[in-house]
C-alpha positions, 0 to 999 in steps of 0.5 A, spaced: 463 749 712 464 750 720 468 757 724 475 756 723 475 753 731 469 748 729 473 746 724 479 745 728 475 742 734 472 737 729 480 735 727 482 734 734 477 729 736 477 725 731 469 726 728 473 728 722 479 729 718 482 734 713 481 729 707 473 728 709 473 737 710 477 737 702 472 731 700 466 736 702 469 741 699 470 739 692 463 737 692 461 743 694 465 746 689 464 742 683 455 742 685 457 749 684 461 748 677 455 744 675 451 751 676 454 754 672 459 758 677 464 763 675 468 762 682 475 761 680 480 762 675 483 755 677 482 749 682 487 744 683 484 738 686 492 734 686 495 739 690 490 740 695 489 733 696 496 732 697 496 737 703 490 734 707 493 727 707 499 730 709 495 734 714 492 728 718 498 724 717 503 730 721 495 730 725 497 723 728 503 724 729 502 730 733 504 735 730 498 741 729 501 748 727 495 752 728 487 752 728 488 752 721 492 746 719 488 741 714 483 746 713 481 748 706 482 756 704 482 760 697 485 765 695 484 771 690 487 770 684 493 775 685 497 772 690 503 767 687 503 760 689 509 757 688 507 753 681 501 756 678 501 762 674 497 769 677 493 771 672 489 777 676 482 775 673 485 777 666 487 775 659 493 779 659 498 775 664 495 768 662 501 765 659 506 768 664 511 764 667 508 761 673 510 763 680 517 761 683 516 762 690 509 763 694 507 770 696 509 772 703 502 772 706 501 765 702 508 762 705 504 763 713 498 760 711 502 754 708 506 754 714 500 753 718 497 747 715 492 750 709 490 746 705 488 752 699 484 749 694 484 755 688 484 761 685 477 766 687 476 769 681 476 777 681 475 784 677 480 784 673 487 786 676 482 788 683 479 795 679 472 795 681 468 794 686 462 790 683 466 784 680 464 783 674 470 779 669 468 778 662 474 774 662 473 768 666 465 769 668 462 773 674 461 770 681 453 771 682 451 772 688 449 766 693 445 770 698 441 773 693 441 769 686 441 775 679 445 780 684 452 781 684 458 778 689 461 785 690 469 786 688 474 785 687 475 779 691 468 776 688 470 770 688 473 770 695 466 771 698 463 766 694 467 761 695 465 762 703 458 764 702 458 757 699 461 753 704 467 751 699 471 754 705 473 756 711 476 763 710 478 766 703 484 770 702 483 777 699 486 783 697 483 791 700 485 797 696 478 801 696 473 795 699 475 789 696 474 785 702 469 789 705 464 790 699 463 782 696 464 780 705 458 785 706 455 784 699 454 776 701 452 776 708 461 774 712 466 777 716 470 780 711 478 785 715 481 790 711 488 791 716 492 796 717 496 796 710 503 795 712 501 790 717 501 784 713 507 784 706 505 785 699 510 781 696 508 776 691 502 780 689 500 783 682 500 790 686 493 795 684 496 801 688 503 801 693 498 806 698 492 803 699 493 796 698 492 791 703 491 783 705 485 780 709 481 775 709 473 774 708 470 769 713 464 767 717 466 769 724 470 775 728 474 769 731 476 767 723 478 773 721 484 774 727 485 768 726 488 769 719 490 775 721 495 773 726 498 767 721 498 772 715 501 779 719 506 774 723 504 778 730 498 775 735 493 781 736 490 781 744 483 782 741 479 780 748 473 782 747 471 789 749 465 790 754 459 794 749 458 798 755 465 801 756 464 803 748 466 810 745 462 809 738 463 815 733 457 815 727 458 822 722 453 824 717 457 827 712 459 824 706 458 816 708 452 816 709 449 821 704 444 818 699 443 811 703 439 806 700 433 805 704 434 798 707 441 800 708 439 806 713 434 801 717 438 796 718 445 800 719 440 805 725 437 799 727 444 796 729 446 803 732 440 803 737 441 796 739 448 799 741 445 803 744 440 799 748 446 795 750 449 801 754 455 803 748 455 810 747 454 812 740 455 820 738 453 822 732 460 828 729 462 832 724 468 830 719 467 836 714 474 834 711 470 828 708 466 831 702 473 836 701 477 830 700 472 827 695 470 833 691 477 835 689 482 829 691 479 823 691 483 816 693 482 813 685 486 819 682 492 817 686 490 809 685 489 810 677 496 813 678 499 809 680 496 803 677 498 807 669 505 806 672 504 798 673 499 797 665 503 802 662 507 798 657 502 792 658 497 797 655 501 799 649 503 792 648 495 788 648 490 795 650 485 790 647 486 785 651 483 789 657 476 789 660 474 795 656 472 798 663 477 796 667 481 799 661 477 807 662 479 807 669 486 805 668 487 810 663 485 816 667 491 816 671 495 816 663 494 823 663 495 826 671 502 830 671 507 828 677 505 836 680 498 833 680 500 826 683 504 830 688 498 835 690 494 828 691 500 825 696 500 831 700 492 831 700 492 825 704 498 826 709 493 831 711 486 826 711 490 822 714 491 826 720 485 830 720 482 823 720 486 821 727 484 828 730 477 827 728 477 820 731 481 820 737 476 821 742 473 814 740 473 808 740 470 806 733 467 809 728 461 806 724 458 807 718 455 802 712 460 798 709 456 800 702 451 804 701 447 801 697 445 793 696 448 789 692 446 791 685 443 786 680 447 784 674 442 787 668 443 794 673 450 795 670 450 789 664 450 793 658 450 800 661 457 802 662 454 809 664 451 805 670 456 801 671 460 807 673 456 810 677 454 805 681 462 802 681 463 809 685 457 809 690 459 802 692 467 804 693 465 810 697 464 809 704 470 803 704 475 807 700 476 813 705 478 808 710 484 806 706 485 813 704 486 815 711 491 809 713 485 804 717 483 799 718 476 796 718 471 790 720 464 789 717 460 785 720 452 783 717 447 786 720 441 785 716 435 781 718 433 774 716 429 775 709 433 783 707 438 783 701 445 784 706 448 789 709 454 791 712 456 795 719 463 797 719 467 798 725 474 802 723 479 806 725 486 809 725 492 806 723 495 800 727 488 800 731 487 792 729 486 790 736 482 794 738 477 793 733 477 787 732 476 786 740 470 791 739 468 787 733 468 781 737 463 784 742 458 788 737 459 781 733 456 777 739 450 783 740 448 782 733 448 774 733 444 775 740 438 777 736 432 772 733 431 778 728 438 778 726 442 773 721 448 773 717 445 770 710 
């Protein structure tokens, strides 16, 4: 599947139609199903066909609402789409009433002319960074068979990696867009949380939930963000020689997988050779927050408030691993919760102070390469330890109320590794602009490719 601009150009020149793009999309989806793929919880062929045909008819009359018009897009099974059941990857909501209206982000994409092909599979209720789902099957990593695609937006990343769609809509509470993007060798963008409305989305944590995209280029993520946020940002690329970038050895560089460390450090050397200033700095507050006030404490407390009645009615219908994480919020006192919120406020201030002299903060998106299914399939202890390790780096950005972009930085033949470009709240335009320049540098190298 081409990028959004490439596909849009093909439609504009009439070398392809929206109907033909949809034919290719559905053929790729069917091939995935034939192989036993678990990418989707629902595929809406009829509605997609109607949307593609309508897009072609509108184009014939000169109406093209956006670059996304007529292009296939997938939607994480967390968003309401009018007339469809939003299961959030669960059995609990399988028999819920269909949505009566589109989620806000879906409505904006629909107005832009997107063709929704299906609802992508995910970790149940978005509460895991690994993408495992015992109810609908676990989407596997197209880049490396036998390895996990990452979560919670696992199916979203797989749908892009397998060329089903030009982009996938996902959510990110502690890394759920960036982890699967990094594991599948793709680009993923987590915007500042409040920039995209959350109406019509099954919540996980009101403090951290954000809506982002997974695609094949920074430009694709920019185009999606312009639509779902309702505001077009100035993301013209920034000259690398003008940039001051920060790197820290505190916490996010602890115990890195060797492949991750090698790819990340190689990317840093490339940036320095290109003229960027890359400075190491201390960030001791990371260890303090991680040790005493973890993001998961707030997430579990807020998630428990939404789930407690459902758990009381049918705890046995939950993925036991998700239920265990939810119950961590059950016994948290109001005083502890208030302490956590206060600690987060302090950390947001500390992070802004630490990062003020940098244009962006760089870190490995995930500390490890994609785990194998065998590592965690029948071992709960390994599952929770691996899940925590995978969530460690990206969740820092959510805790500091920031925004971040992940780019593939591995070499051909290596396991996928993501490089994260991070910033404080509302630095989205700057982070995306820097991302354009860094992406161009990485792609100029004959040795560095996206999977």
